[in-house]
VOSESE-132658 format. One record per residue (C-alpha): residue in one letter; chain; x, y, z. Coordinates in steps of 0.5 Angstrom, whole numbers, plus 500, padded with zeros to 3 digits. Layout:
<atoms>
[atom a, A, [X, Y, Z]],
...
</atoms>
This chain:
<atoms>
[atom m, A, [157, 499, 484]],
[atom k, A, [163, 503, 481]],
[atom s, A, [170, 502, 480]],
[atom r, A, [175, 507, 479]],
[atom a, A, [179, 502, 475]],
[atom y, A, [173, 501, 471]],
[atom e, A, [172, 508, 470]],
[atom d, A, [180, 509, 468]],
[atom c, A, [179, 504, 462]],
[atom d, A, [172, 506, 460]],
[atom e, A, [174, 514, 457]],
[atom r, A, [169, 513, 451]],
[atom r, A, [162, 512, 451]],
[atom l, A, [160, 505, 451]],
[atom g, A, [153, 502, 448]],
[atom v, A, [150, 495, 450]],
[atom c, A, [148, 489, 446]],
[atom p, A, [144, 484, 450]],
[atom l, A, [146, 477, 448]],
[atom e, A, [143, 470, 448]],
[atom g, A, [135, 471, 447]],
[atom f, A, [135, 479, 448]],
[atom a, A, [134, 483, 442]],
[atom a, A, [140, 488, 440]],
[atom l, A, [138, 495, 443]],
[atom p, A, [141, 502, 441]],
[atom s, A, [147, 505, 444]],
[atom g, A, [147, 507, 451]],
[atom e, A, [140, 503, 453]],
[atom k, A, [139, 498, 458]],
[atom i, A, [137, 491, 458]],
[atom i, A, [130, 491, 462]],
[atom p, A, [129, 483, 462]],
[atom s, A, [123, 479, 464]],
[atom m, A, [128, 476, 470]],
[atom p, A, [132, 479, 475]],
[atom v, A, [139, 481, 473]],
[atom v, A, [145, 484, 477]],
[atom s, A, [148, 491, 473]],
[atom s, A, [153, 495, 474]],
[atom s, A, [153, 502, 471]],
[atom g, A, [156, 509, 471]],
[atom p, A, [157, 515, 466]],
[atom g, A, [156, 513, 459]],
[atom r, A, [156, 506, 460]],
[atom t, A, [151, 499, 462]],
[atom f, A, [153, 493, 464]],
[atom t, A, [148, 487, 465]],
[atom r, A, [149, 480, 467]],
[atom q, A, [143, 475, 467]],
[atom g, A, [146, 468, 470]],
[atom n, A, [152, 466, 465]],
[atom t, A, [150, 471, 460]],
[atom l, A, [154, 479, 460]],
[atom a, A, [152, 484, 456]],
[atom g, A, [157, 486, 451]],
[atom f, A, [161, 493, 451]],
[atom f, A, [161, 497, 444]],
[atom s, A, [162, 503, 441]],
[atom p, A, [156, 508, 439]],
[atom g, A, [153, 505, 433]],
[atom k, A, [157, 499, 432]],
[atom a, A, [152, 494, 436]],
[atom p, A, [152, 487, 433]],
[atom p, A, [146, 484, 429]],
[atom r, A, [139, 482, 433]],
[atom g, A, [141, 475, 435]],
[atom a, A, [148, 475, 435]],
[atom a, A, [151, 468, 438]],
[atom a, A, [156, 469, 443]],
[atom s, A, [163, 467, 441]],
[atom a, A, [166, 467, 448]],
[atom r, A, [162, 460, 451]],
[atom g, A, [159, 462, 458]],
[atom t, A, [161, 470, 458]],
[atom g, A, [155, 472, 453]],
[atom i, A, [161, 476, 449]],
[atom s, A, [158, 477, 442]],
[atom q, A, [165, 480, 439]],
[atom p, A, [172, 478, 439]],
[atom p, A, [175, 482, 445]],
[atom t, A, [179, 488, 442]],
[atom p, A, [186, 490, 446]],
[atom e, A, [182, 496, 448]],
[atom r, A, [176, 492, 450]],
[atom q, A, [179, 487, 454]],
[atom p, A, [180, 490, 460]],
[atom i, A, [174, 493, 461]],
[atom i, A, [171, 486, 459]],
[atom e, A, [175, 482, 465]],
[atom l, A, [174, 488, 469]],
[atom c, A, [166, 487, 469]],
[atom l, A, [167, 480, 470]],
[atom k, A, [170, 480, 476]],
[atom e, A, [166, 485, 479]],
[atom v, A, [159, 481, 477]],
[atom g, A, [162, 475, 480]],
[atom v, A, [163, 480, 486]],
[atom v, A, [156, 482, 486]],
[atom l, A, [153, 475, 486]],
[atom s, A, [158, 472, 491]],
[atom n, A, [155, 478, 496]],
[atom r, A, [148, 478, 494]],
[atom v, A, [149, 470, 495]],
[atom k, A, [152, 471, 502]],
[atom e, A, [147, 476, 504]],
[atom r, A, [141, 471, 503]],
[atom i, A, [145, 465, 507]],
[atom g, A, [145, 470, 513]],
[atom i, A, [138, 473, 512]],
[atom h, A, [135, 465, 511]],
[atom k, A, [139, 463, 517]],
[atom v, A, [136, 469, 522]],
[atom a, A, [129, 468, 519]],
[atom h, A, [130, 460, 520]],
[atom v, A, [132, 461, 528]],
[atom v, A, [127, 466, 529]],
[atom e, A, [121, 463, 526]],
[atom n, A, [122, 456, 527]],
[atom l, A, [126, 455, 533]],
[atom w, A, [124, 461, 537]],
[atom e, A, [116, 462, 534]],
[atom s, A, [117, 469, 534]],
[atom g, A, [117, 474, 528]],
[atom w, A, [122, 476, 523]],
[atom q, A, [121, 482, 518]],
[atom e, A, [126, 483, 513]],
[atom y, A, [127, 490, 510]],
[atom s, A, [127, 492, 503]],
[atom a, A, [134, 494, 501]],
[atom s, A, [132, 501, 499]],
[atom n, A, [131, 502, 507]],
[atom d, A, [136, 497, 510]],
[atom d, A, [140, 503, 513]],
[atom a, A, [144, 499, 517]],
[atom i, A, [138, 495, 519]],
[atom d, A, [136, 488, 515]],
[atom g, A, [130, 487, 519]],
[atom v, A, [127, 487, 526]],
[atom i, A, [125, 480, 530]],
[atom l, A, [118, 481, 533]],
[atom m, A, [119, 477, 540]],
[atom r, A, [113, 472, 542]],
[atom r, A, [112, 468, 549]],
[atom g, A, [110, 460, 548]],
[atom t, A, [109, 455, 544]],
[atom a, A, [102, 452, 543]],
[atom r, A, [099, 459, 542]],
[atom p, A, [105, 464, 542]],
[atom v, A, [103, 471, 544]],
[atom d, A, [107, 478, 542]],
[atom t, A, [111, 481, 548]],
[atom g, A, [111, 488, 544]],
[atom g, A, [119, 487, 544]],
[atom v, A, [123, 489, 538]],
[atom v, A, [130, 487, 537]],
[atom y, A, [133, 491, 531]],
[atom v, A, [138, 486, 526]],
[atom q, A, [144, 488, 522]],
[atom v, A, [146, 481, 518]],
[atom k, A, [153, 480, 516]],
[atom c, A, [155, 473, 512]],
[atom g, A, [162, 472, 510]],
[atom g, A, [167, 467, 514]],
[atom n, A, [172, 469, 508]],
[atom g, A, [171, 476, 508]],
[atom y, A, [168, 479, 514]],
[atom r, A, [172, 475, 520]],
[atom k, A, [178, 477, 522]],
[atom d, A, [180, 473, 528]],
[atom q, A, [185, 477, 533]],
[atom q, A, [190, 473, 537]],
[atom r, A, [189, 478, 543]],
[atom y, A, [182, 476, 543]],
[atom p, A, [182, 469, 543]],
[atom d, A, [174, 469, 546]],
[atom h, A, [171, 473, 541]],
[atom i, A, [170, 473, 533]],
[atom g, A, [172, 479, 529]],
[atom v, A, [168, 482, 524]],
[atom a, A, [171, 487, 520]],
[atom l, A, [166, 492, 518]],
[atom g, A, [171, 498, 517]],
[atom e, A, [172, 504, 521]],
[atom k, A, [168, 508, 516]],
[atom y, A, [162, 504, 516]],
[atom i, A, [162, 503, 523]],
[atom e, A, [163, 511, 524]],
[atom a, A, [157, 512, 520]],
[atom h, A, [152, 507, 522]],
[atom r, A, [154, 507, 530]],
[atom p, A, [149, 513, 531]],
[atom r, A, [143, 509, 527]],
[atom w, A, [144, 503, 532]],
[atom s, A, [143, 507, 538]],
[atom r, A, [138, 511, 535]],
[atom v, A, [133, 505, 534]],
[atom p, A, [127, 504, 539]],
[atom g, A, [130, 498, 542]],
[atom p, A, [136, 493, 542]],
[atom a, A, [140, 493, 536]],
[atom v, A, [144, 487, 535]],
[atom l, A, [149, 484, 529]],
[atom v, A, [148, 477, 527]],
[atom f, A, [154, 475, 524]],
[atom v, A, [153, 468, 520]],
[atom d, A, [160, 464, 518]],
[atom d, A, [158, 461, 511]],
[atom v, A, [165, 457, 510]],
[atom a, A, [164, 452, 516]],
[atom n, A, [158, 450, 513]],
[atom r, A, [153, 453, 507]],
[atom e, A, [147, 449, 508]],
[atom s, A, [147, 450, 516]],
[atom p, A, [152, 456, 517]],
[atom p, A, [154, 457, 525]],
[atom a, A, [152, 464, 527]],
[atom w, A, [153, 469, 533]],
[atom w, A, [150, 475, 535]],
[atom v, A, [153, 482, 540]],
[atom d, A, [149, 488, 542]],
[atom l, A, [151, 494, 538]],
[atom n, A, [149, 498, 544]],
[atom d, A, [155, 495, 548]],
[atom t, A, [161, 499, 548]],
[atom a, A, [165, 492, 550]],
[atom s, A, [163, 490, 543]],
[atom y, A, [168, 495, 539]],
[atom s, A, [175, 493, 539]],
[atom p, A, [179, 498, 543]],
[atom t, A, [185, 497, 538]],
[atom n, A, [181, 496, 531]],
[atom a, A, [176, 502, 530]],
[atom g, A, [174, 498, 524]],
[atom m, A, [173, 491, 528]],
[atom i, A, [166, 489, 532]],
[atom l, A, [168, 483, 537]],
[atom v, A, [163, 478, 538]],
[atom p, A, [163, 473, 543]],
[atom k, A, [164, 466, 541]],
[atom a, A, [159, 464, 547]],
[atom q, A, [154, 468, 544]],
[atom q, A, [151, 463, 539]],
[atom f, A, [145, 465, 535]],
[atom s, A, [141, 459, 536]],
[atom h, A, [135, 456, 540]],
[atom h, A, [137, 457, 546]],
[atom s, A, [139, 464, 545]],
[atom k, A, [132, 467, 545]],
[atom g, A, [132, 468, 553]],
[atom d, A, [138, 473, 551]],
[atom f, A, [133, 477, 547]],
[atom h, A, [128, 477, 552]],
[atom r, A, [133, 480, 556]],
[atom l, A, [135, 486, 551]],
[atom c, A, [128, 488, 550]],
[atom g, A, [128, 490, 558]],
[atom t, A, [122, 489, 562]],
[atom g, A, [118, 495, 559]],
[atom a, A, [115, 491, 553]],
[atom h, A, [112, 486, 559]],
[atom d, A, [110, 491, 563]],
[atom r, A, [105, 494, 558]],
[atom q, A, [101, 487, 558]],
[atom l, A, [100, 488, 566]],
[atom s, A, [093, 490, 568]],
[atom e, A, [092, 497, 571]],
[atom i, A, [090, 498, 578]],
[atom v, A, [088, 505, 581]],
[atom l, A, [087, 505, 589]],
[atom s, A, [083, 509, 593]],
[atom r, A, [086, 512, 599]],
[atom a, A, [081, 508, 603]],
[atom e, A, [084, 502, 600]],
[atom c, A, [091, 504, 602]],
[atom v, A, [095, 502, 609]],
[atom v, A, [097, 509, 609]],
[atom p, A, [102, 512, 615]],
[atom k, A, [099, 516, 620]],
[atom l, A, [102, 521, 624]],
[atom g, A, [101, 522, 632]],
[atom k, A, [105, 520, 638]],
[atom g, A, [101, 513, 639]],
[atom e, A, [101, 511, 632]],
[atom s, A, [104, 505, 629]],
[atom l, A, [105, 503, 622]],
[atom r, A, [106, 495, 624]],
[atom n, A, [099, 496, 628]],
[atom d, A, [096, 499, 622]],
[atom a, A, [098, 494, 618]],
[atom w, A, [096, 488, 623]],
[atom e, A, [089, 490, 623]],
[atom f, A, [089, 491, 616]],
[atom f, A, [091, 484, 615]],
[atom k, A, [086, 482, 620]],
[atom a, A, [080, 485, 616]],
[atom w, A, [082, 482, 610]],
[atom r, A, [083, 475, 613]],
[atom d, A, [076, 475, 615]],
[atom d, A, [072, 478, 609]],
[atom v, A, [072, 471, 604]],
[atom k, A, [069, 475, 598]],
[atom e, A, [075, 480, 599]],
[atom r, A, [081, 474, 599]],
[atom t, A, [077, 469, 593]],
[atom n, A, [081, 469, 586]],
[atom p, A, [077, 468, 580]],
[atom v, A, [082, 463, 578]],
[atom l, A, [085, 459, 584]],
[atom g, A, [079, 460, 589]],
[atom e, A, [080, 461, 596]],
[atom v, A, [086, 464, 598]],
[atom l, A, [088, 463, 605]],
[atom v, A, [090, 470, 609]],
[atom n, A, [093, 468, 616]],
[atom r, A, [100, 468, 620]],
[atom v, A, [103, 463, 615]],
[atom g, A, [104, 470, 610]],
[atom w, A, [105, 474, 616]],
[atom k, A, [110, 470, 619]],
[atom h, A, [113, 470, 612]],
[atom m, A, [114, 478, 611]],
[atom t, A, [116, 480, 618]],
[atom r, A, [121, 474, 619]],
[atom s, A, [128, 476, 623]],
[atom d, A, [132, 475, 617]],
[atom r, A, [129, 480, 613]],
[atom l, A, [131, 488, 612]],
[atom p, A, [127, 492, 615]],
[atom e, A, [125, 497, 609]],
[atom r, A, [123, 490, 606]],
[atom i, A, [118, 489, 612]],
[atom v, A, [115, 496, 611]],
[atom q, A, [114, 496, 604]],
[atom s, A, [110, 490, 604]],
[atom w, A, [105, 493, 610]],
[atom q, A, [105, 499, 605]],
[atom l, A, [103, 494, 599]],
[atom l, A, [098, 490, 602]],
[atom g, A, [092, 494, 599]],
[atom a, A, [095, 493, 593]],
[atom a, A, [095, 485, 595]],
[atom k, A, [088, 485, 596]],
[atom r, A, [086, 488, 590]],
[atom m, A, [090, 484, 586]],
[atom v, A, [088, 477, 590]],
[atom r, A, [081, 479, 588]],
[atom q, A, [081, 480, 581]],
[atom e, A, [088, 478, 577]],
[atom k, A, [086, 472, 572]],
[atom r, A, [093, 472, 570]],
[atom i, A, [097, 466, 574]],
[atom y, A, [105, 466, 574]],
[atom t, A, [108, 460, 576]],
[atom f, A, [116, 461, 580]],
[atom g, A, [121, 455, 579]],
[atom r, A, [119, 448, 580]],
[atom a, A, [114, 444, 584]],
[atom t, A, [117, 440, 590]],
[atom t, A, [114, 433, 591]],
[atom k, A, [113, 429, 596]],
[atom t, A, [110, 421, 597]],
[atom f, A, [107, 419, 603]],
[atom a, A, [107, 411, 605]],
[atom d, A, [099, 411, 604]],
[atom g, A, [100, 413, 597]],
[atom n, A, [098, 420, 597]],
[atom t, A, [103, 425, 594]],
[atom l, A, [104, 433, 597]],
[atom i, A, [106, 438, 591]],
[atom e, A, [108, 444, 593]],
[atom d, A, [109, 450, 589]],
[atom y, A, [109, 458, 589]],
[atom l, A, [105, 463, 584]],
[atom g, A, [105, 470, 583]],
[atom l, A, [100, 476, 581]],
[atom r, A, [103, 482, 578]],
[atom a, A, [100, 488, 576]],
[atom n, A, [101, 496, 575]],
[atom v, A, [099, 499, 581]],
[atom s, A, [097, 507, 581]],
[atom f, A, [097, 509, 589]],
[atom p, A, [093, 516, 591]],
[atom h, A, [100, 518, 595]],
[atom r, A, [106, 516, 590]],
[atom h, A, [108, 514, 584]],
[atom e, A, [105, 508, 581]],
[atom s, A, [109, 501, 581]],
[atom v, A, [109, 494, 578]],
[atom v, A, [107, 490, 584]],
[atom q, A, [108, 482, 585]],
[atom v, A, [104, 478, 590]],
[atom v, A, [107, 471, 591]],
[atom l, A, [102, 465, 593]],
[atom k, A, [104, 458, 596]],
[atom r, A, [100, 453, 594]],
[atom n, A, [100, 445, 596]],
[atom r, A, [096, 440, 593]],
[atom l, A, [095, 433, 596]],
[atom i, A, [093, 428, 591]],
[atom c, A, [089, 422, 594]],
[atom p, A, [089, 416, 590]],
[atom r, A, [082, 412, 590]],
[atom p, A, [080, 406, 587]],
[atom g, A, [077, 409, 580]],
[atom f, A, [079, 416, 581]],
[atom q, A, [084, 420, 583]],
[atom e, A, [082, 426, 589]],
[atom e, A, [086, 432, 589]],
[atom r, A, [085, 438, 595]],
[atom q, A, [088, 444, 594]],
[atom k, A, [090, 450, 599]],
[atom v, A, [093, 456, 597]],
[atom w, A, [096, 462, 602]],
[atom f, A, [098, 469, 601]],
[atom y, A, [105, 469, 602]],
[atom s, A, [108, 476, 600]],
[atom v, A, [108, 482, 596]],
[atom y, A, [113, 487, 594]],
[atom e, A, [115, 492, 588]],
[atom l, A, [118, 488, 583]],
[atom r, A, [123, 493, 580]],
[atom r, A, [125, 495, 587]],
[atom g, A, [129, 489, 589]],
</atoms>
């Protein structure tokens, strides 16, 4: 930490004397205690504070004797301040106070982020060391699930700023935003770094003034141009609605996009014989070809048995849903061409996704019907076109029949639809 005023008043080469338990060192040597210290140094001087103890500044060869007691209580200055040394000591005390204050705020911000990510999100937080935090203080390793969280592969790069009475400069023209004043030069130097990281970069602002023990926090996407004030080049605008807490985990999953999730899907490579490929000819019909493929699949029980769900019914329930009149023609054609992929996925996919909430209906005889929709997903490679993420939709009905002493459940699962997940 350097100060122009500090350099202006320090025209001589000054020595250093550690006090209150430290041995006096020769002029110009630095203190190397066993406990963490806060230091400020410049040409010809070294200034160190540990706790409430400040190392004194003296002319070379005039350090006080070993074990000298502090004459100024709470400062550790062992010599009466002379007029020429007084401005140096006062400025050093002020500068160390700033350093300590900034470091305390920095730890408050880091601890807030770590608490939310690790305890509330059950995800991973990896803090960067001070020597490597080039505009990035750490990364969030996104995970899904609670009982056994699973890494999604999503990584979010985080810059943390804490200081409600320092960085926060709200502007009246942006009442729905918190103004975080980082400075024009800071943003100009670090914005390229935020845009280069191989993942989303966010700023988490922590306001320690409202509550130091449990401070509120907000986040903003640093790669969104709307995050930068159009009227102040040194200001970041953080939406007040984007609080950084337990409910914002879904927002960070969406920031990571679908790439991290898609990498976890199984890979299916189809041969030409497994696909519904359009045929050329005057009497050819894609609809007829798809219907013939569909009927052959329907009649092969082995090919429509899932390792988790058991038998899947392939009949007019799914065909009517795919070809309903209110569906766009191009969507219908897409589903016909993906029937080969659907067939392979039903036969081998073990990971089942649940869509929405189940509906429940209870009958007069005490039986209960539960209806829900399930999904299968995979990365599918085709012999005649590019690969794609394909999703199969299944419809499931479960009839629960209570009986004296036990409960019987009957289940039916229908193939309902198939489409490319990333193509609408």
